[in-house]
C-alpha positions as CSV (number, residue, x, y, z in Angstrom):
1,G,52.0,0.9,-74.3
2,N,55.0,2.7,-74.1
3,G,53.1,5.5,-74.0
4,L,50.4,4.5,-71.7
5,Q,53.5,3.6,-69.2
6,A,55.1,6.4,-69.9
7,R,52.0,9.3,-68.5
8,V,51.2,6.6,-65.3
9,F,55.1,7.1,-64.7
10,A,55.0,10.9,-65.2
11,D,50.6,11.2,-63.6
12,V,52.1,9.0,-60.1
13,T,55.6,12.0,-60.5
14,Q,53.8,14.6,-60.6
15,L,51.0,13.5,-57.2
16,V,54.4,12.6,-56.0
17,N,56.1,15.8,-56.3
18,D,52.6,17.2,-55.2
19,G,52.3,16.3,-51.9
20,A,49.8,13.2,-52.4
21,P,49.5,11.2,-49.5
22,R,51.0,8.1,-50.9
23,P,48.9,4.8,-51.2
24,D,48.5,2.1,-49.0
25,L,48.0,-0.9,-51.6
26,L,48.3,-1.4,-55.2
27,L,45.0,-3.0,-56.0
28,V,45.7,-4.2,-60.4
29,S,42.8,-6.1,-60.4
30,G,42.7,-8.6,-64.1
31,D,43.8,-8.7,-67.8
32,L,47.8,-7.3,-67.0
33,T,48.6,-8.5,-70.7
34,A,46.9,-8.3,-74.3
35,A,47.2,-11.8,-74.4
36,G,48.4,-14.0,-71.8
37,E,51.7,-14.7,-73.2
38,R,55.2,-13.8,-72.0
39,P,56.9,-10.2,-73.3
40,Q,53.2,-9.5,-72.0
41,F,53.9,-11.0,-68.9
42,E,58.0,-9.0,-68.9
43,T,56.5,-5.7,-69.2
44,A,53.4,-6.2,-66.9
45,H,57.1,-7.1,-64.3
46,D,58.2,-4.0,-65.5
47,V,55.2,-1.8,-65.1
48,L,54.5,-3.3,-61.5
49,S,57.3,-3.4,-60.1
50,R,58.8,0.2,-60.9
51,L,55.7,1.4,-59.6
52,R,55.3,0.1,-56.7
53,V,58.6,1.4,-56.2
54,Q,58.1,4.3,-57.0
55,L,55.0,4.1,-55.0
56,G,57.2,3.5,-51.8
57,L,55.2,0.1,-50.6
58,E,56.9,-3.3,-50.4
59,P,55.6,-6.1,-52.4
60,D,52.6,-7.5,-49.9
61,R,51.5,-3.7,-51.1
62,L,50.7,-5.4,-54.0
63,V,47.7,-7.2,-55.2
64,I,47.3,-8.8,-59.3
65,V,44.5,-10.7,-60.2
66,P,44.0,-12.1,-63.4
67,G,41.9,-11.0,-65.9
68,A,39.7,-12.7,-68.9
69,L,42.9,-11.1,-71.2
70,D,45.6,-13.4,-68.7
71,V,45.1,-16.6,-70.2
72,N,46.5,-18.4,-72.7
73,R,45.0,-19.8,-74.8
74,A,47.3,-21.3,-76.4
75,A,48.5,-22.7,-73.6
76,C,44.8,-24.2,-72.7
77,L,44.3,-25.9,-76.4
78,M,47.8,-27.3,-76.1
79,H,46.5,-28.9,-72.5
80,F,43.8,-30.1,-74.2
81,A,45.2,-31.5,-77.1
82,D,48.0,-33.0,-74.9
83,R,45.0,-34.6,-73.0
84,H,43.0,-35.5,-76.1
85,A,46.7,-37.8,-77.4
86,N,46.8,-39.7,-73.8
87,G,43.3,-40.4,-74.7
88,E,42.3,-38.3,-71.0
89,Q,39.8,-36.0,-70.7
90,P,41.1,-32.1,-69.9
91,T,41.4,-31.1,-65.8
92,P,39.3,-27.7,-65.2
93,P,39.9,-25.1,-64.4
94,Y,42.9,-25.7,-67.3
95,W,45.7,-24.4,-65.0
96,P,48.0,-24.3,-67.7
97,K,46.6,-21.5,-69.6
98,W,48.0,-19.7,-66.9
99,R,50.9,-20.3,-67.2
100,H,52.5,-17.0,-67.6
101,F,50.5,-15.5,-65.0
102,S,52.1,-17.6,-62.5
103,W,55.1,-16.8,-63.6
104,L,54.8,-13.5,-63.5
105,F,53.2,-13.8,-59.6
106,R,55.9,-16.3,-58.5
107,E,59.2,-13.2,-59.6
108,L,56.3,-10.5,-57.9
109,Y,56.5,-12.6,-54.4
110,Q,59.1,-13.8,-54.1
111,G,59.4,-14.9,-50.7
112,L,56.5,-14.2,-50.0
113,D,55.0,-17.5,-48.5
114,D,51.8,-16.8,-47.9
115,V,50.5,-15.3,-50.4
116,V,49.5,-18.4,-52.9
117,F,48.4,-18.3,-56.9
118,E,49.6,-22.4,-57.8
119,D,47.3,-25.8,-59.7
120,G,44.7,-26.6,-57.0
121,Q,44.6,-22.7,-55.9
122,P,44.4,-20.3,-58.3
123,W,43.7,-17.4,-56.9
124,T,44.3,-15.7,-53.9
125,L,43.9,-14.6,-50.0
126,F,46.5,-11.3,-49.9
127,E,46.8,-9.9,-45.7
128,V,47.4,-7.0,-44.8
129,P,47.7,-6.9,-40.6
130,Q,49.5,-3.4,-40.8
131,L,46.4,-2.3,-41.8
132,R,43.7,-4.9,-40.3
133,L,42.4,-5.4,-43.9
134,V,42.4,-8.7,-46.6
135,V,41.6,-9.3,-50.1
136,A,40.5,-12.1,-51.5
137,G,41.1,-12.5,-55.0
138,L,39.3,-14.1,-56.9
139,N,39.6,-15.0,-60.0
140,S,36.8,-14.9,-62.6
141,S,38.8,-16.7,-65.2
142,M,37.9,-19.8,-63.7
143,A,35.2,-21.2,-66.8
144,I,37.8,-19.6,-69.6
145,T,39.2,-21.5,-72.9
146,H,40.2,-21.2,-76.1
147,Q,37.1,-22.1,-77.2
148,A,34.7,-19.8,-78.2
149,E,32.0,-20.9,-76.2
150,H,34.0,-20.9,-72.6
151,D,35.0,-17.4,-73.0
152,Y,33.0,-15.6,-69.7
153,G,34.0,-14.8,-66.3
154,A,33.1,-17.4,-63.0
155,I,34.5,-18.0,-59.9
156,G,32.9,-21.1,-59.4
157,N,31.4,-22.9,-56.8
158,E,34.8,-24.3,-54.7
159,Q,36.8,-21.0,-54.8
160,A,33.5,-18.8,-53.1
161,A,33.1,-21.8,-50.3
162,W,37.1,-21.7,-50.1
163,F,36.7,-17.3,-49.7
164,G,33.8,-18.4,-47.6
165,Q,35.0,-19.8,-45.1
166,R,38.6,-18.7,-44.7
167,L,36.9,-14.5,-44.8
168,H,34.8,-15.3,-41.7
169,E,37.7,-14.8,-39.5
170,Y,38.4,-11.4,-40.5
171,E,34.7,-10.4,-40.4
172,D,35.3,-11.6,-36.8
173,A,38.0,-9.4,-36.5
174,G,37.2,-6.2,-37.4
175,W,38.7,-6.4,-40.7
176,L,38.4,-4.1,-43.7
177,R,37.3,-7.2,-47.0
178,I,37.8,-5.9,-50.3
179,G,36.9,-8.7,-52.8
């Protein structure tokens, strides 16, 4: 809520004023919203943008990944219903469930073409060459749907293999790797 936001901004201001070193990176590991709804993502956009600026960080120094609460279950239900209406099966991992997270992602990373979260690749590799650091932005909400029996975290084989292939080069180069 707004009380929490005010406390966070006040605490950050106090730390900055007290001479605390500024962070090199801001990591937000999911659950940016309470229910994956558009107004909640608009608030998250405002808060994250303001916090990033307050900390003096460029957009490429912010890392976000979706959490279970960032899945829009109504959009997922609509995807299932639309597929059913057409006599088709819903397609895992049910991309429409991230419609609002995907909007936030595009807004926060405008102009950063190598930072991707899209249909076909709903996870992100965040590279920070100046820090010799890479973040595997794992998406643990792959299996989640609107159905209670699918309300669990999972990364899946495709995503695990994708990161496994790409992280070797960073390991060989001696970069710090964060997952």
